[in-house]
VOMISE-885320 format. One line per 10 residues: their letters; for each residue x, y, z of C-alpha. Coordinates in pm, 1 decimal, padded with zeros to 6 digits. Layout:
a = X Y Z | ...
//
This chain:
mnwddtrill = -04109.7 -04354.7 29678.2 | -04485.2 -04345.9 29634.0 | -04663.3 -04358.2 29299.1 | -04739.2 -03984.3 29290.3 | -04369.4 -03904.3 29337.2 | -04286.4 -04155.6 29065.5 | -04518.7 -03981.5 28819.6 | -04336.3 -03650.9 28881.3 | -04000.2 -03815.4 28814.0 | -04124.4 -03988.0 28497.3
alsrtgslra = -04297.9 -03681.6 28353.6 | -04005.6 -03447.2 28414.1 | -03752.1 -03689.0 28267.8 | -03966.6 -03737.4 27954.7 | -04058.0 -03374.8 27893.2 | -03751.1 -03190.9 28024.7 | -03940.6 -02893.8 28170.0 | -04159.7 -02814.6 28469.4 | -04429.4 -02662.0 28250.5 | -04451.7 -02957.9 28010.6
agrslnidqa = -04441.9 -03208.1 28298.4 | -04720.7 -03021.1 28474.1 | -04927.4 -03012.9 28155.6 | -04892.8 -03389.0 28110.8 | -05003.0 -03446.5 28472.9 | -05273.9 -03179.3 28481.6 | -05104.8 -02981.4 28757.0 | -04923.9 -02645.6 28754.2 | -04548.3 -02616.1 28717.1 | -04505.7 -02475.2 29067.8
tvgrrlalle = -04653.7 -02796.2 29208.1 | -04414.7 -03003.4 28996.3 | -04117.0 -02805.2 29127.7 | -04233.1 -02830.6 29487.0 | -04296.3 -03204.1 29471.5 | -03962.0 -03261.5 29300.0 | -03787.2 -03075.7 29582.9 | -03970.2 -03289.7 29839.8 | -03878.4 -03608.2 29651.0 | -03509.3 -03512.1 29632.5
halgaklflr = -03512.5 -03425.3 30002.8 | -03674.3 -03759.3 30092.4 | -03418.0 -03953.9 29886.6 | -03127.1 -03736.3 29996.1 | -03004.9 -03702.1 29638.0 | -03013.4 -03458.1 29347.2 | -03216.0 -03619.5 29069.9 | -03198.7 -03352.5 28798.1 | -02961.4 -03089.0 28668.9 | -03115.3 -02776.0 28519.7
tsegfvltts = -02941.9 -02704.7 28187.3 | -03004.0 -02471.4 27895.1 | -03180.7 -02762.3 27722.7 | -03401.6 -02840.9 28021.8 | -03391.8 -03083.3 28313.1 | -03140.6 -03368.3 28274.3 | -03117.8 -03673.5 28498.0 | -02817.4 -03708.0 28727.3 | -02660.3 -04048.0 28796.7 | -02886.6 -04077.4 29101.5
geaamtsava = -03182.1 -03974.9 28888.1 | -03106.8 -04243.6 28632.7 | -03098.2 -04503.8 28909.8 | -03429.3 -04375.5 29043.5 | -03577.1 -04389.0 28693.4 | -03508.7 -04761.5 28668.0 | -03731.1 -04821.8 28969.4 | -03983.2 -04561.1 28854.2 | -04028.9 -04728.5 28515.2 | -04079.2 -05066.8 28686.3
meesalelqr = -04341.7 -04910.2 28915.3 | -04515.8 -04754.0 28615.6 | -04526.6 -05082.3 28426.7 | -04676.6 -05259.1 28730.5 | -04935.8 -04985.8 28782.5 | -05036.8 -04986.2 28416.2 | -05059.8 -05365.2 28406.0 | -05287.5 -05358.5 28710.3 | -05506.4 -05093.5 28548.4 | -05530.9 -05283.7 28220.2
riqgldnrlq = -05612.6 -05612.6 28390.2 | -05889.4 -05458.3 28599.4 | -06031.9 -05277.3 28297.6 | -06012.6 -05599.6 28098.8 | -06265.7 -05751.4 28339.2 | -06508.7 -05460.4 28300.0 | -06829.9 -05572.3 28129.0 | -07010.4 -05239.1 28157.9 | -07097.8 -05058.4 27836.9 | -07014.7 -04720.6 27982.2
givrvtatds = -06708.2 -04510.5 28051.6 | -06426.1 -04355.3 27852.8 | -06242.2 -04510.5 27558.0 | -05948.0 -04324.1 27404.8 | -05886.2 -04356.3 27031.5 | -05603.0 -04213.0 26822.6 | -05594.5 -04195.4 26442.8 | -05465.1 -03973.3 26165.3 | -05688.1 -03676.2 26089.3 | -05817.5 -03804.8 25754.0
vaqdfvvpal = -05901.5 -04150.0 25891.3 | -06056.6 -03994.6 26201.5 | -06277.2 -03770.6 25988.5 | -06380.5 -04021.8 25722.4 | -06402.5 -04344.8 25922.1 | -06379.9 -04304.9 26300.5 | -06635.8 -04024.6 26338.5 | -06902.1 -04218.8 26141.6 | -06822.5 -04520.7 26359.9 | -06873.9 -04310.7 26672.6
arlhqkhpdv = -07212.6 -04197.2 26544.8 | -07315.4 -04560.6 26510.3 | -07170.1 -04640.3 26852.5 | -07363.2 -04358.0 27018.9 | -07692.1 -04488.2 26883.1 | -07629.0 -04827.8 27043.6 | -07431.7 -04738.5 27356.8 | -07490.5 -04374.8 27457.2 | -07302.1 -04413.5 27786.8 | -06971.5 -04491.3 27615.9
qvqlhssttf = -06766.8 -04171.9 27584.0 | -06488.3 -04163.5 27324.8 | -06192.2 -03927.7 27348.8 | -06067.1 -03899.1 26989.8 | -05708.8 -03782.0 26938.3 | -05625.6 -03689.5 26580.5 | -05252.1 -03685.7 26515.5 | -04967.9 -03849.4 26326.6 | -04784.7 -03879.6 26661.1 | -04775.2 -04234.1 26794.8
lslvrretdi = -04935.9 -04246.3 27138.5 | -04830.6 -04543.5 27349.8 | -05077.4 -04823.3 27417.2 | -04837.4 -04983.5 27662.7 | -04818.8 -04665.3 27873.3 | -05199.0 -04624.6 27849.9 | -05181.4 -04300.9 27651.6 | -05457.5 -04446.9 27434.4 | -05678.3 -04757.1 27431.9 | -05718.0 -04801.3 27055.2
airnvkpdnp = -05479.1 -04682.8 26784.6 | -05535.7 -04679.0 26408.4 | -05199.0 -04662.9 26234.1 | -05041.2 -04723.5 25896.4 | -04740.7 -04896.4 26055.7 | -04778.5 -05246.1 26200.8 | -04618.3 -05276.1 26547.0 | -04423.8 -05584.3 26654.1 | -04492.8 -05570.9 27029.6 | -04626.5 -05915.1 27131.9
dlivrslanw = -04847.6 -05755.1 27400.7 | -05050.1 -05573.1 27134.9 | -05339.8 -05714.9 26936.4 | -05321.0 -05603.8 26573.3 | -05600.5 -05627.8 26316.1 | -05575.2 -05533.0 25950.4 | -05836.8 -05274.2 25855.6 | -05746.3 -05186.1 25498.3 | -05485.2 -05209.8 25225.5 | -05574.7 -04923.4 24992.4
pvglfaspey = -05423.1 -04857.0 24649.7 | -05272.5 -04508.4 24618.4 | -05345.0 -04309.6 24303.0 | -05269.1 -03969.7 24151.6 | -05533.3 -03696.6 24185.6 | -05600.8 -03333.5 24102.2 | -05899.0 -03098.5 24104.4 | -06101.3 -03040.9 23785.8 | -06002.2 -02674.4 23803.5 | -05630.4 -02758.1 23807.0
lerrgepmpg = -05662.8 -02998.6 23512.2 | -05866.0 -02748.7 23312.5 | -05600.5 -02485.5 23372.6 | -05285.0 -02696.4 23332.6 | -05392.7 -03014.8 23159.5 | -05276.1 -03367.0 23243.8 | -04903.5 -03432.8 23279.1 | -04727.9 -03621.2 23000.6 | -04634.9 -03977.4 23103.4 | -04257.4 -04010.9 23116.9
gafaghdlvv = -04208.9 -03633.8 23146.1 | -04131.2 -03637.0 23520.4 | -04417.1 -03385.3 23574.6 | -04253.8 -03114.0 23364.9 | -04453.7 -02792.4 23381.9 | -04672.5 -02911.2 23671.1 | -04721.2 -02817.2 24033.8 | -04713.8 -03091.3 24294.0 | -04853.6 -03151.1 24641.5 | -04653.9 -03404.8 24844.2
yqpyldnnkg = -04654.8 -03563.7 25185.8 | -04381.8 -03394.7 25390.4 | -04226.7 -03715.0 25537.2 | -04160.7 -03833.5 25179.0 | -03956.8 -03521.0 25116.6 | -03772.1 -03568.9 25444.6 | -03661.7 -03916.0 25334.1 | -03486.3 -03755.8 25035.4 | -03475.2 -04078.5 24834.2 | -03577.9 -03962.3 24489.3
lhlvgepith = -03947.8 -03897.3 24525.6 | -04192.6 -04055.6 24281.4 | -04568.6 -04017.8 24243.5 | -04737.2 -04340.6 24124.1 | -04397.1 -04451.7 23998.9 | -04323.8 -04133.1 23800.2 | -04020.0 -03931.5 23918.4 | -04096.3 -03570.8 24011.6 | -03762.0 -03446.7 23875.2 | -03909.0 -03176.4 23649.3
grvvtaasss = -04213.4 -03089.2 23859.2 | -04242.1 -02806.7 24109.6 | -04336.4 -02891.6 24468.6 | -04565.0 -02608.3 24577.1 | -04704.7 -02764.7 24895.1 | -04563.0 -03018.2 25138.8 | -04822.1 -03126.6 25394.9 | -04782.7 -03316.7 25719.8 | -05100.3 -03523.9 25687.0 | -05310.9 -03687.8 25418.8
llvrsallag = -05604.7 -03464.3 25512.6 | -05394.0 -03157.3 25434.3 | -05276.3 -03316.5 25108.6 | -05638.9 -03372.0 25013.8 | -05734.6 -03015.8 25107.8 | -05448.4 -02877.9 24899.0 | -05554.6 -03087.0 24598.5 | -05915.3 -02973.4 24635.9 | -05790.2 -02613.6 24639.1 | -05631.9 -02670.0 24296.8
lglgelplal = -05271.9 -02637.2 24411.0 | -05141.2 -02925.4 24203.4 | -05119.3 -03300.7 24151.3 | -05067.0 -03542.3 24437.5 | -05110.9 -03893.0 24571.5 | -05398.6 -04011.2 24788.8 | -05526.6 -04351.9 24895.6 | -05829.7 -04421.5 24678.3 | -06056.8 -04458.5 24981.5 | -05965.6 -04108.3 25103.7
aqnrnlvrvw = -06023.8 -03950.7 24761.5 | -06357.9 -04110.0 24678.3 | -06674.1 -03897.7 24692.4 | -06461.3 -03583.2 24668.1 | -06443.8 -03337.7 24382.3 | -06116.5 -03483.2 24261.9 | -06020.7 -03645.3 23933.6 | -05797.8 -03949.0 23920.3 | -05509.1 -03893.3 23678.8 | -05345.9 -04192.7 23507.8
phlvnpnpya = -05598.2 -04437.4 23660.0 | -05395.2 -04733.5 23536.6 | -05106.3 -04638.1 23770.1 | -05073.0 -04676.3 24146.9 | -04800.8 -04627.4 24401.3 | -04618.0 -04962.7 24436.8 | -04669.5 -04937.4 24814.3 | -05037.2 -04955.8 24916.1 | -05163.4 -04762.5 25216.3 | -05215.4 -05016.2 25495.6
mwlithsdlr = -05424.8 -04944.8 25803.5 | -05404.9 -05138.6 26130.3 | -05623.7 -05131.4 26439.9 | -05422.1 -05190.9 26756.1 | -05513.0 -05236.9 27120.4 | -05345.3 -05390.9 27423.0 | -05411.5 -05758.3 27491.5 | -05519.8 -05678.7 27847.2 | -05810.4 -05467.4 27715.8 | -05947.7 -05713.4 27460.7
htarvravid = -06231.1 -05825.9 27692.7 | -06333.0 -05477.1 27810.3 | -06687.8 -05434.0 27686.1 | -06671.4 -05064.9 27598.8 | -06338.6 -05108.3 27414.6 | -06478.7 -05406.5 27226.0 | -06788.1 -05205.1 27128.2 | -06578.3 -04919.8 26985.5 | -06357.9 -05163.7 26793.5 | -06660.4 -05338.1 26643.0
eivgvfes = -06806.4 -05011.8 26511.0 | -06474.2 -04894.6 26364.6 | -06421.3 -05229.6 26193.2 | -06777.9 -05217.5 26064.3 | -06725.8 -04879.3 25897.1 | -06403.0 -04993.4 25732.8 | -06570.8 -05310.8 25606.1 | -06859.3 -05115.6 25459.4
//
């Protein structure tokens, strides 16, 4: 097996379809199908079964995947090590962050970076999906969950208190909620994953038992937008609510769990000049 064949095997096993595999490799699905057929012919074995749920590995395919994953890890380690020796302040750096953090912190950092190092190009991916640093899907990740992989370098960026907010228009129309009333008579904006956990949702320690959830959003940026639109009351980290037209309700109360932010990169990239430059600017914006 060569590395190109290995990439076809890995992509198809991870995505389950020719179209998705082709998209991940930047080739068309017909090419994926053709190269898979050539790979199966060369190995003399059927690697995938086509099912109603997509392509599924056969026993032979699972055995091939073991070798393919080992090849991928070796190739990625080689790439990281070579990049780690790169002292040029030019080239591409990939960064992933949530949309609110990307907008409020990473983009200002990139503006500062561009003034100093105009030949460094940043590909910014805004999503709550965790891209893999080990598989080189990104070079720098900003996350609110601390990883435990020993190959990753983790730096604390922030530990923000989380408060309750609403727009002036909402408060003028509905007034402030009564403490201890479980948000009776009030509309609420919540973070969708909190609802999914289904563990008795609270906002800044107050149960929402008597409130009405009118919007459940998949990101803190959408929560903020919904609050600004006057849809209800909701939680935000203080740093993401500041300088917005929002009023903090019950300022003496916070969510017992602060909003932590971590900057993560792979240890093999820590000496790459362009990666280091991007990290320094991001850290600088958070510190300021």
